[in-house]
FIMARKE-278573 format. One record per atom (N, C-alpha, C): residue in three letters; atom name; x, y, z. Coordinates in nm, 4 decimals, padded with zeros to 6 digits. Layout:
<nodes>
{residu ALA	atome CA	xx X	yy Y	zz Z}
...
</nodes>
This chain:
<nodes>
{residu MET	atome N	xx 00.5272	yy 00.0557	zz 01.3824}
{residu MET	atome CA	xx 00.6353	yy 00.1263	zz 01.4473}
{residu MET	atome C	xx 00.5880	yy 00.2681	zz 01.4754}
{residu ARG	atome N	xx 00.6183	yy 00.3118	zz 01.5937}
{residu ARG	atome CA	xx 00.5795	yy 00.4471	zz 01.6360}
{residu ARG	atome C	xx 00.7059	yy 00.5302	zz 01.6578}
{residu ASN	atome N	xx 00.6892	yy 00.6604	zz 01.6558}
{residu ASN	atome CA	xx 00.8065	yy 00.7448	zz 01.6747}
{residu ASN	atome C	xx 00.8600	yy 00.7428	zz 01.8174}
{residu ASP	atome N	xx 00.7894	yy 00.6765	zz 01.9096}
{residu ASP	atome CA	xx 00.8421	yy 00.6587	zz 02.0449}
{residu ASP	atome C	xx 00.8806	yy 00.5124	zz 02.0723}
{residu SER	atome N	xx 00.8875	yy 00.4293	zz 01.9663}
{residu SER	atome CA	xx 00.9259	yy 00.2888	zz 01.9798}
{residu SER	atome C	xx 01.0758	yy 00.2756	zz 02.0006}
{residu SER	atome N	xx 01.1153	yy 00.1752	zz 02.0778}
{residu SER	atome CA	xx 01.2558	yy 00.1403	zz 02.0911}
{residu SER	atome C	xx 01.3095	yy 00.1066	zz 01.9526}
{residu GLY	atome N	xx 01.4242	yy 00.1573	zz 01.9183}
{residu GLY	atome CA	xx 01.4818	yy 00.1314	zz 01.7863}
{residu GLY	atome C	xx 01.4476	yy 00.2365	zz 01.6828}
{residu TYR	atome N	xx 01.3493	yy 00.3224	zz 01.7119}
{residu TYR	atome CA	xx 01.3138	yy 00.4276	zz 01.6162}
{residu TYR	atome C	xx 01.4132	yy 00.5418	zz 01.6293}
{residu LEU	atome N	xx 01.4850	yy 00.5687	zz 01.5230}
{residu LEU	atome CA	xx 01.5862	yy 00.6744	zz 01.5245}
{residu LEU	atome C	xx 01.5556	yy 00.7849	zz 01.4240}
{residu GLY	atome N	xx 01.4400	yy 00.7774	zz 01.3615}
{residu GLY	atome CA	xx 01.4016	yy 00.8723	zz 01.2585}
{residu GLY	atome C	xx 01.3499	yy 00.7954	zz 01.1385}
{residu PHE	atome N	xx 01.2906	yy 00.8680	zz 01.0449}
{residu PHE	atome CA	xx 01.2344	yy 00.8039	zz 00.9271}
{residu PHE	atome C	xx 01.3153	yy 00.8398	zz 00.8044}
{residu GLY	atome N	xx 01.3605	yy 00.7380	zz 00.7342}
{residu GLY	atome CA	xx 01.4316	yy 00.7579	zz 00.6090}
{residu GLY	atome C	xx 01.3535	yy 00.7022	zz 00.4915}
{residu GLU	atome N	xx 01.3085	yy 00.5755	zz 00.5052}
{residu GLU	atome CA	xx 01.2291	yy 00.5117	zz 00.4010}
{residu GLU	atome C	xx 01.1722	yy 00.3803	zz 00.4532}
{residu VAL	atome N	xx 01.0716	yy 00.3319	zz 00.3836}
{residu VAL	atome CA	xx 01.0176	yy 00.1988	zz 00.4076}
{residu VAL	atome C	xx 01.0292	yy 00.1245	zz 00.2755}
{residu TYR	atome N	xx 01.0788	yy 00.0011	zz 00.2813}
{residu TYR	atome CA	xx 01.0764	yy -00.0781	zz 00.1589}
{residu TYR	atome C	xx 01.0306	yy -00.2195	zz 00.1892}
{residu ILE	atome N	xx 00.9785	yy -00.2827	zz 00.0855}
{residu ILE	atome CA	xx 00.9273	yy -00.4192	zz 00.0931}
{residu ILE	atome C	xx 01.0114	yy -00.5048	zz -00.0001}
{residu SER	atome N	xx 01.0469	yy -00.6239	zz 00.0465}
{residu SER	atome CA	xx 01.1220	yy -00.7182	zz -00.0347}
{residu SER	atome C	xx 01.0603	yy -00.8568	zz -00.0173}
{residu THR	atome N	xx 01.0825	yy -00.9422	zz -00.1144}
{residu THR	atome CA	xx 01.0345	yy -01.0801	zz -00.1048}
{residu THR	atome C	xx 01.1524	yy -01.1752	zz -00.1239}
{residu VAL	atome N	xx 01.1329	yy -01.2964	zz -00.0745}
{residu VAL	atome CA	xx 01.2333	yy -01.4015	zz -00.0920}
{residu VAL	atome C	xx 01.1598	yy -01.5340	zz -00.1117}
{residu LYS	atome N	xx 01.2029	yy -01.6087	zz -00.2109}
{residu LYS	atome CA	xx 01.1411	yy -01.7383	zz -00.2406}
{residu LYS	atome C	xx 01.1923	yy -01.8444	zz -00.1434}
{residu PRO	atome N	xx 01.1168	yy -01.9535	zz -00.1236}
{residu PRO	atome CA	xx 01.1607	yy -02.0603	zz -00.0339}
{residu PRO	atome C	xx 01.2982	yy -02.1134	zz -00.0740}
{residu GLY	atome N	xx 01.3886	yy -02.1205	zz 00.0224}
{residu GLY	atome CA	xx 01.5224	yy -02.1722	zz -00.0015}
{residu GLY	atome C	xx 01.6209	yy -02.0707	zz -00.0566}
{residu ALA	atome N	xx 01.5722	yy -01.9572	zz -00.1069}
{residu ALA	atome CA	xx 01.6620	yy -01.8546	zz -00.1607}
{residu ALA	atome C	xx 01.7295	yy -01.7803	zz -00.0459}
{residu ILE	atome N	xx 01.8558	yy -01.7435	zz -00.0672}
{residu ILE	atome CA	xx 01.9332	yy -01.6718	zz 00.0344}
{residu ILE	atome C	xx 01.9760	yy -01.5372	zz -00.0226}
{residu LYS	atome N	xx 01.9585	yy -01.4325	zz 00.0577}
{residu LYS	atome CA	xx 02.0031	yy -01.2979	zz 00.0200}
{residu LYS	atome C	xx 02.1017	yy -01.2480	zz 00.1251}
{residu GLY	atome N	xx 02.2038	yy -01.1804	zz 00.0816}
{residu GLY	atome CA	xx 02.3052	yy -01.1258	zz 00.1729}
{residu GLY	atome C	xx 02.4408	yy -01.1599	zz 00.1166}
{residu TRP	atome N	xx 02.5415	yy -01.1376	zz 00.1850}
{residu TRP	atome CA	xx 02.5690	yy -01.0630	zz 00.3062}
{residu TRP	atome C	xx 02.5711	yy -00.9136	zz 00.2746}
{residu LYS	atome N	xx 02.5105	yy -00.8356	zz 00.3658}
{residu LYS	atome CA	xx 02.5056	yy -00.6908	zz 00.3486}
{residu LYS	atome C	xx 02.5305	yy -00.6261	zz 00.4839}
{residu LYS	atome N	xx 02.6021	yy -00.5136	zz 00.4802}
{residu LYS	atome CA	xx 02.6273	yy -00.4365	zz 00.6018}
{residu LYS	atome C	xx 02.6089	yy -00.2894	zz 00.5694}
{residu HIS	atome N	xx 02.5287	yy -00.2226	zz 00.6511}
{residu HIS	atome CA	xx 02.5122	yy -00.0777	zz 00.6383}
{residu HIS	atome C	xx 02.6049	yy -00.0096	zz 00.7379}
{residu ARG	atome N	xx 02.6725	yy 00.0954	zz 00.6923}
{residu ARG	atome CA	xx 02.7613	yy 00.1701	zz 00.7806}
{residu ARG	atome C	xx 02.6881	yy 00.2785	zz 00.8589}
{residu GLU	atome N	xx 02.5718	yy 00.3223	zz 00.8085}
{residu GLU	atome CA	xx 02.4967	yy 00.4304	zz 00.8740}
{residu GLU	atome C	xx 02.3513	yy 00.3939	zz 00.9039}
{residu MET	atome N	xx 02.2901	yy 00.3132	zz 00.8211}
{residu MET	atome CA	xx 02.1469	yy 00.2836	zz 00.8317}
{residu MET	atome C	xx 02.1164	yy 00.1825	zz 00.9419}
{residu THR	atome N	xx 02.0113	yy 00.2099	zz 01.0187}
{residu THR	atome CA	xx 01.9544	yy 00.1128	zz 01.1123}
{residu THR	atome C	xx 01.8330	yy 00.0510	zz 01.0461}
{residu LEU	atome N	xx 01.8268	yy -00.0828	zz 01.0435}
{residu LEU	atome CA	xx 01.7145	yy -00.1551	zz 00.9854}
{residu LEU	atome C	xx 01.6165	yy -00.1921	zz 01.0960}
{residu ASN	atome N	xx 01.4885	yy -00.1873	zz 01.0663}
{residu ASN	atome CA	xx 01.3824	yy -00.2357	zz 01.1547}
{residu ASN	atome C	xx 01.2928	yy -00.3226	zz 01.0681}
{residu ILE	atome N	xx 01.3095	yy -00.4544	zz 01.0795}
{residu ILE	atome CA	xx 01.2492	yy -00.5504	zz 00.9869}
{residu ILE	atome C	xx 01.1362	yy -00.6270	zz 01.0542}
{residu VAL	atome N	xx 01.0256	yy -00.6422	zz 00.9802}
{residu VAL	atome CA	xx 00.9167	yy -00.7301	zz 01.0211}
{residu VAL	atome C	xx 00.8842	yy -00.8217	zz 00.9028}
{residu VAL	atome N	xx 00.8258	yy -00.9373	zz 00.9346}
{residu VAL	atome CA	xx 00.7876	yy -01.0349	zz 00.8320}
{residu VAL	atome C	xx 00.6380	yy -01.0607	zz 00.8460}
{residu PRO	atome N	xx 00.5544	yy -00.9914	zz 00.7651}
{residu PRO	atome CA	xx 00.4095	yy -01.0091	zz 00.7768}
{residu PRO	atome C	xx 00.3548	yy -01.1306	zz 00.7032}
{residu ALA	atome N	xx 00.4359	yy -01.1903	zz 00.6131}
{residu ALA	atome CA	xx 00.3892	yy -01.3059	zz 00.5368}
{residu ALA	atome C	xx 00.5048	yy -01.4003	zz 00.5120}
{residu GLY	atome N	xx 00.4800	yy -01.5292	zz 00.5317}
{residu GLY	atome CA	xx 00.5831	yy -01.6294	zz 00.5096}
{residu GLY	atome C	xx 00.6709	yy -01.6482	zz 00.6315}
{residu LYS	atome N	xx 00.7936	yy -01.6923	zz 00.6062}
{residu LYS	atome CA	xx 00.8865	yy -01.7251	zz 00.7146}
{residu LYS	atome C	xx 01.0286	yy -01.6998	zz 00.6648}
{residu ILE	atome N	xx 01.1043	yy -01.6182	zz 00.7389}
{residu ILE	atome CA	xx 01.2404	yy -01.5833	zz 00.6977}
{residu ILE	atome C	xx 01.3364	yy -01.6068	zz 00.8137}
{residu HIS	atome N	xx 01.4458	yy -01.6761	zz 00.7821}
{residu HIS	atome CA	xx 01.5509	yy -01.7036	zz 00.8805}
{residu HIS	atome C	xx 01.6639	yy -01.6030	zz 00.8588}
{residu PHE	atome N	xx 01.6929	yy -01.5213	zz 00.9605}
{residu PHE	atome CA	xx 01.7938	yy -01.4170	zz 00.9536}
{residu PHE	atome C	xx 01.9200	yy -01.4596	zz 01.0281}
{residu ILE	atome N	xx 02.0350	yy -01.4250	zz 00.9712}
{residu ILE	atome CA	xx 02.1645	yy -01.4441	zz 01.0347}
{residu ILE	atome C	xx 02.2284	yy -01.3063	zz 01.0461}
{residu LEU	atome N	xx 02.2680	yy -01.2705	zz 01.1673}
{residu LEU	atome CA	xx 02.3392	yy -01.1452	zz 01.1910}
{residu LEU	atome C	xx 02.4805	yy -01.1807	zz 01.2347}
{residu TYR	atome N	xx 02.5776	yy -01.1044	zz 01.1857}
{residu TYR	atome CA	xx 02.7171	yy -01.1331	zz 01.2180}
{residu TYR	atome C	xx 02.7890	yy -01.0053	zz 01.2568}
{residu ASP	atome N	xx 02.8497	yy -01.0089	zz 01.3762}
{residu ASP	atome CA	xx 02.9327	yy -00.8994	zz 01.4250}
{residu ASP	atome C	xx 03.0775	yy -00.9385	zz 01.4003}
{residu GLU	atome N	xx 03.1393	yy -00.8763	zz 01.3011}
{residu GLU	atome CA	xx 03.2759	yy -00.9157	zz 01.2637}
{residu GLU	atome C	xx 03.3792	yy -00.8827	zz 01.3708}
{residu TYR	atome N	xx 03.3484	yy -00.7915	zz 01.4609}
{residu TYR	atome CA	xx 03.4449	yy -00.7540	zz 01.5644}
{residu TYR	atome C	xx 03.4472	yy -00.8541	zz 01.6791}
{residu SER	atome N	xx 03.3302	yy -00.9052	zz 01.7169}
{residu SER	atome CA	xx 03.3255	yy -01.0059	zz 01.8234}
{residu SER	atome C	xx 03.3306	yy -01.1474	zz 01.7678}
{residu GLY	atome N	xx 03.2994	yy -01.1632	zz 01.6376}
{residu GLY	atome CA	xx 03.2928	yy -01.2957	zz 01.5764}
{residu GLY	atome C	xx 03.1652	yy -01.3707	zz 01.6103}
{residu GLU	atome N	xx 03.0674	yy -01.3014	zz 01.6698}
{residu GLU	atome CA	xx 02.9435	yy -01.3672	zz 01.7143}
{residu GLU	atome C	xx 02.8344	yy -01.3614	zz 01.6076}
{residu PHE	atome N	xx 02.7596	yy -01.4715	zz 01.6014}
{residu PHE	atome CA	xx 02.6422	yy -01.4813	zz 01.5157}
{residu PHE	atome C	xx 02.5175	yy -01.4743	zz 01.6016}
{residu ARG	atome N	xx 02.4117	yy -01.4230	zz 01.5450}
{residu ARG	atome CA	xx 02.2784	yy -01.4258	zz 01.6068}
{residu ARG	atome C	xx 02.1830	yy -01.4725	zz 01.4980}
{residu GLU	atome N	xx 02.0954	yy -01.5657	zz 01.5332}
{residu GLU	atome CA	xx 01.9991	yy -01.6180	zz 01.4374}
{residu GLU	atome C	xx 01.8585	yy -01.5994	zz 01.4925}
{residu ILE	atome N	xx 01.7666	yy -01.5631	zz 01.4034}
{residu ILE	atome CA	xx 01.6266	yy -01.5497	zz 01.4427}
{residu ILE	atome C	xx 01.5402	yy -01.5772	zz 01.3203}
{residu THR	atome N	xx 01.4295	yy -01.6464	zz 01.3418}
{residu THR	atome CA	xx 01.3319	yy -01.6700	zz 01.2359}
{residu THR	atome C	xx 01.2075	yy -01.5891	zz 01.2681}
{residu LEU	atome N	xx 01.1648	yy -01.5080	zz 01.1720}
{residu LEU	atome CA	xx 01.0441	yy -01.4268	zz 01.1876}
{residu LEU	atome C	xx 00.9365	yy -01.4756	zz 01.0926}
{residu SER	atome N	xx 00.8125	yy -01.4652	zz 01.1387}
{residu SER	atome CA	xx 00.6960	yy -01.5057	zz 01.0608}
{residu SER	atome C	xx 00.5736	yy -01.4472	zz 01.1306}
{residu PRO	atome N	xx 00.4549	yy -01.4608	zz 01.0735}
{residu PRO	atome CA	xx 00.3357	yy -01.4177	zz 01.1462}
{residu PRO	atome C	xx 00.3174	yy -01.4915	zz 01.2790}
{residu ASP	atome N	xx 00.3697	yy -01.6158	zz 01.2871}
{residu ASP	atome CA	xx 00.3619	yy -01.6904	zz 01.4132}
{residu ASP	atome C	xx 00.4655	yy -01.6445	zz 01.5158}
{residu ASN	atome N	xx 00.5715	yy -01.5819	zz 01.4703}
{residu ASN	atome CA	xx 00.6743	yy -01.5261	zz 01.5583}
{residu ASN	atome C	xx 00.6950	yy -01.3801	zz 01.5168}
{residu TYR	atome N	xx 00.5872	yy -01.3032	zz 01.5348}
{residu TYR	atome CA	xx 00.5846	yy -01.1665	zz 01.4834}
{residu TYR	atome C	xx 00.6494	yy -01.0706	zz 01.5821}
{residu ARG	atome N	xx 00.7659	yy -01.0222	zz 01.5455}
{residu ARG	atome CA	xx 00.8358	yy -00.9194	zz 01.6211}
{residu ARG	atome C	xx 00.9171	yy -00.8364	zz 01.5227}
{residu ARG	atome N	xx 00.9754	yy -00.7322	zz 01.5754}
{residu ARG	atome CA	xx 01.0602	yy -00.6457	zz 01.4944}
{residu ARG	atome C	xx 01.2059	yy -00.6797	zz 01.5220}
{residu LEU	atome N	xx 01.2830	yy -00.6951	zz 01.4156}
{residu LEU	atome CA	xx 01.4259	yy -00.7197	zz 01.4245}
{residu LEU	atome C	xx 01.4964	yy -00.5879	zz 01.3935}
{residu THR	atome N	xx 01.5687	yy -00.5331	zz 01.4906}
{residu THR	atome CA	xx 01.6461	yy -00.4110	zz 01.4695}
{residu THR	atome C	xx 01.7914	yy -00.4494	zz 01.4468}
{residu VAL	atome N	xx 01.8475	yy -00.4006	zz 01.3355}
{residu VAL	atome CA	xx 01.9860	yy -00.4298	zz 01.2986}
{residu VAL	atome C	xx 02.0612	yy -00.2972	zz 01.2955}
{residu SER	atome N	xx 02.1576	yy -00.2846	zz 01.3847}
{residu SER	atome CA	xx 02.2377	yy -00.1626	zz 01.3958}
{residu SER	atome C	xx 02.3394	yy -00.1528	zz 01.2832}
{residu PRO	atome N	xx 02.3843	yy -00.0321	zz 01.2522}
{residu PRO	atome CA	xx 02.4924	yy -00.0173	zz 01.1549}
{residu PRO	atome C	xx 02.6147	yy -00.0991	zz 01.1983}
{residu GLY	atome N	xx 02.6876	yy -00.1511	zz 01.0996}
{residu GLY	atome CA	xx 02.8085	yy -00.2268	zz 01.1277}
{residu GLY	atome C	xx 02.7873	yy -00.3760	zz 01.1467}
{residu ILE	atome N	xx 02.6626	yy -00.4226	zz 01.1416}
{residu ILE	atome CA	xx 02.6310	yy -00.5655	zz 01.1571}
{residu ILE	atome C	xx 02.5981	yy -00.6238	zz 01.0198}
{residu TRP	atome N	xx 02.6624	yy -00.7349	zz 00.9865}
{residu TRP	atome CA	xx 02.6328	yy -00.8051	zz 00.8607}
{residu TRP	atome C	xx 02.5005	yy -00.8787	zz 00.8747}
{residu ILE	atome N	xx 02.4218	yy -00.8829	zz 00.7663}
{residu ILE	atome CA	xx 02.2944	yy -00.9541	zz 00.7669}
{residu ILE	atome C	xx 02.2797	yy -01.0345	zz 00.6376}
{residu ALA	atome N	xx 02.2238	yy -01.1536	zz 00.6529}
{residu ALA	atome CA	xx 02.1834	yy -01.2365	zz 00.5395}
{residu ALA	atome C	xx 02.0560	yy -01.3073	zz 00.5831}
{residu PHE	atome N	xx 01.9754	yy -01.3523	zz 00.4868}
{residu PHE	atome CA	xx 01.8520	yy -01.4218	zz 00.5238}
{residu PHE	atome C	xx 01.8109	yy -01.5204	zz 00.4164}
{residu ARG	atome N	xx 01.7340	yy -01.6197	zz 00.4626}
{residu ARG	atome CA	xx 01.6856	yy -01.7271	zz 00.3757}
{residu ARG	atome C	xx 01.5342	yy -01.7389	zz 00.3893}
{residu GLY	atome N	xx 01.4668	yy -01.7562	zz 00.2771}
{residu GLY	atome CA	xx 01.3241	yy -01.7844	zz 00.2798}
{residu GLY	atome C	xx 01.3019	yy -01.9268	zz 00.3260}
{residu ASP	atome N	xx 01.2246	yy -01.9441	zz 00.4313}
{residu ASP	atome CA	xx 01.1911	yy -02.0772	zz 00.4822}
{residu ASP	atome C	xx 01.0441	yy -02.1050	zz 00.4540}
{residu GLY	atome N	xx 01.0037	yy -02.2272	zz 00.4733}
{residu GLY	atome CA	xx 00.8645	yy -02.2624	zz 00.4490}
{residu GLY	atome C	xx 00.8423	yy -02.3020	zz 00.3050}
{residu ASP	atome N	xx 00.7166	yy -02.2988	zz 00.2630}
{residu ASP	atome CA	xx 00.6807	yy -02.3493	zz 00.1304}
{residu ASP	atome C	xx 00.6219	yy -02.2436	zz 00.0383}
{residu ARG	atome N	xx 00.6362	yy -02.1154	zz 00.0750}
{residu ARG	atome CA	xx 00.5849	yy -02.0098	zz -00.0126}
{residu ARG	atome C	xx 00.6739	yy -01.8868	zz -00.0027}
{residu GLU	atome N	xx 00.6558	yy -01.7973	zz -00.0982}
{residu GLU	atome CA	xx 00.7331	yy -01.6734	zz -00.0977}
{residu GLU	atome C	xx 00.7037	yy -01.5940	zz 00.0294}
{residu SER	atome N	xx 00.8078	yy -01.5347	zz 00.0858}
{residu SER	atome CA	xx 00.7947	yy -01.4578	zz 00.2097}
{residu SER	atome C	xx 00.8180	yy -01.3101	zz 00.1811}
{residu MET	atome N	xx 00.7637	yy -01.2259	zz 00.2677}
{residu MET	atome CA	xx 00.7756	yy -01.0818	zz 00.2522}
{residu MET	atome C	xx 00.8345	yy -01.0205	zz 00.3779}
{residu LEU	atome N	xx 00.9256	yy -00.9252	zz 00.3578}
{residu LEU	atome CA	xx 00.9740	yy -00.8471	zz 00.4714}
{residu LEU	atome C	xx 00.9499	yy -00.6998	zz 00.4425}
{residu ILE	atome N	xx 00.9310	yy -00.6260	zz 00.5510}
{residu ILE	atome CA	xx 00.9193	yy -00.4807	zz 00.5432}
{residu ILE	atome C	xx 01.0280	yy -00.4225	zz 00.6317}
{residu ASN	atome N	xx 01.1030	yy -00.3278	zz 00.5770}
{residu ASN	atome CA	xx 01.2085	yy -00.2618	zz 00.6528}
{residu ASN	atome C	xx 01.1727	yy -00.1141	zz 00.6704}
{residu PHE	atome N	xx 01.1715	yy -00.0701	zz 00.7951}
{residu PHE	atome CA	xx 01.1518	yy 00.0703	zz 00.8298}
{residu PHE	atome C	xx 01.2907	yy 00.1253	zz 00.8626}
{residu ALA	atome N	xx 01.3529	yy 00.1922	zz 00.7668}
{residu ALA	atome CA	xx 01.4902	yy 00.2394	zz 00.7842}
{residu ALA	atome C	xx 01.4924	yy 00.3838	zz 00.8342}
{residu ASP	atome N	xx 01.5980	yy 00.4169	zz 00.9061}
{residu ASP	atome CA	xx 01.6066	yy 00.5504	zz 00.9655}
{residu ASP	atome C	xx 01.6623	yy 00.6555	zz 00.8697}
{residu ILE	atome N	xx 01.7266	yy 00.6128	zz 00.7600}
{residu ILE	atome CA	xx 01.7762	yy 00.7057	zz 00.6592}
{residu ILE	atome C	xx 01.7410	yy 00.6507	zz 00.5214}
{residu PRO	atome N	xx 01.7361	yy 00.7353	zz 00.4182}
{residu PRO	atome CA	xx 01.7121	yy 00.6844	zz 00.2828}
{residu PRO	atome C	xx 01.8276	yy 00.5955	zz 00.2370}
{residu HIS	atome N	xx 01.7958	yy 00.4974	zz 00.1537}
{residu HIS	atome CA	xx 01.8971	yy 00.4057	zz 00.1028}
{residu HIS	atome C	xx 02.0019	yy 00.4814	zz 00.0216}
{residu ASP	atome N	xx 02.1275	yy 00.4491	zz 00.0460}
{residu ASP	atome CA	xx 02.2394	yy 00.5080	zz -00.0263}
{residu ASP	atome C	xx 02.3398	yy 00.3961	zz -00.0507}
{residu PRO	atome N	xx 02.3560	yy 00.3516	zz -00.1744}
{residu PRO	atome CA	xx 02.4482	yy 00.2412	zz -00.2020}
{residu PRO	atome C	xx 02.5909	yy 00.2685	zz -00.1545}
{residu ALA	atome N	xx 02.6295	yy 00.3941	zz -00.1403}
{residu ALA	atome CA	xx 02.7657	yy 00.4277	zz -00.0983}
{residu ALA	atome C	xx 02.7914	yy 00.3935	zz 00.0487}
{residu GLU	atome N	xx 02.6849	yy 00.3723	zz 00.1288}
{residu GLU	atome CA	xx 02.7057	yy 00.3400	zz 00.2707}
{residu GLU	atome C	xx 02.6848	yy 00.1915	zz 00.2990}
{residu THR	atome N	xx 02.6768	yy 00.1119	zz 00.1941}
{residu THR	atome CA	xx 02.6501	yy -00.0312	zz 00.2062}
{residu THR	atome C	xx 02.7689	yy -00.1136	zz 00.1580}
{residu ASP	atome N	xx 02.8034	yy -00.2160	zz 00.2337}
{residu ASP	atome CA	xx 02.9052	yy -00.3133	zz 00.1911}
{residu ASP	atome C	xx 02.8350	yy -00.4458	zz 00.1625}
{residu ASN	atome N	xx 02.8812	yy -00.5176	zz 00.0610}
{residu ASN	atome CA	xx 02.8251	yy -00.6473	zz 00.0233}
{residu ASN	atome C	xx 02.9361	yy -00.7509	zz 00.0102}
{residu LEU	atome N	xx 02.9041	yy -00.8744	zz 00.0483}
{residu LEU	atome CA	xx 02.9952	yy -00.9875	zz 00.0309}
{residu LEU	atome C	xx 02.9192	yy -01.1013	zz -00.0357}
{residu GLU	atome N	xx 02.9928	yy -01.1847	zz -00.1077}
{residu GLU	atome CA	xx 02.9336	yy -01.3049	zz -00.1656}
{residu GLU	atome C	xx 02.8933	yy -01.4005	zz -00.0532}
{residu LEU	atome N	xx 02.7927	yy -01.4820	zz -00.0784}
{residu LEU	atome CA	xx 02.7492	yy -01.5800	zz 00.0209}
{residu LEU	atome C	xx 02.8499	yy -01.6916	zz 00.0397}
{residu VAL	atome N	xx 02.9111	yy -01.7361	zz -00.0690}
{residu VAL	atome CA	xx 03.0085	yy -01.8452	zz -00.0602}
{residu VAL	atome C	xx 03.1493	yy -01.7888	zz -00.0731}
{residu ASN	atome N	xx 03.2421	yy -01.8555	zz -00.0099}
{residu ASN	atome CA	xx 03.3821	yy -01.8128	zz -00.0116}
{residu ASN	atome C	xx 03.3991	yy -01.6691	zz 00.0362}
{residu SER	atome N	xx 03.3143	yy -01.6276	zz 00.1281}
{residu SER	atome CA	xx 03.3248	yy -01.4910	zz 00.1798}
{residu SER	atome C	xx 03.4100	yy -01.4903	zz 00.3061}
{residu LEU	atome N	xx 03.4293	yy -01.3737	zz 00.3595}
{residu LEU	atome CA	xx 03.5061	yy -01.3585	zz 00.4824}
{residu LEU	atome C	xx 03.4243	yy -01.3948	zz 00.6053}
{residu ILE	atome N	xx 03.2966	yy -01.4248	zz 00.5865}
{residu ILE	atome CA	xx 03.2094	yy -01.4587	zz 00.6989}
{residu ILE	atome C	xx 03.2011	yy -01.6108	zz 00.7110}
{residu PRO	atome N	xx 03.2460	yy -01.6650	zz 00.8237}
{residu PRO	atome CA	xx 03.2529	yy -01.8114	zz 00.8405}
{residu PRO	atome C	xx 03.1196	yy -01.8724	zz 00.8843}
{residu TYR	atome N	xx 03.0211	yy -01.8708	zz 00.7942}
{residu TYR	atome CA	xx 02.8901	yy -01.9279	zz 00.8284}
{residu TYR	atome C	xx 02.8555	yy -02.0356	zz 00.7263}
{residu GLU	atome N	xx 02.8091	yy -02.1493	zz 00.7770}
{residu GLU	atome CA	xx 02.7646	yy -02.2598	zz 00.6912}
{residu GLU	atome C	xx 02.6131	yy -02.2645	zz 00.6925}
{residu TRP	atome N	xx 02.5512	yy -02.2401	zz 00.5770}
{residu TRP	atome CA	xx 02.4049	yy -02.2483	zz 00.5680}
{residu TRP	atome C	xx 02.3616	yy -02.3938	zz 00.5776}
{residu LYS	atome N	xx 02.2627	yy -02.4191	zz 00.6622}
{residu LYS	atome CA	xx 02.2120	yy -02.5560	zz 00.6830}
{residu LYS	atome C	xx 02.0786	yy -02.5729	zz 00.6155}
</nodes>
């Protein structure tokens, strides 16, 4: 990511996370932070949910489908590790992490009407 890249709004922090095959993380929504996610190892299936329009967007990232996923503030995100090995994501965020600007929901029985397949 470069400082003249689309989606670059400033530098807050970079963090790395992993997810095991079949494990699901989420639902999370940032009120201020913009996420810029890449998956350099493994395969991760992302679900984005806009609660105002009711629309879902799905994308799977991996080294074979290497692109950057930009998630704007106000969009719910959850993801599942796909494939047969642990996967890694890197997030280039525009502001430092602050738990006070983050909302979380349970995966099951949540207000988000998504069925994991």
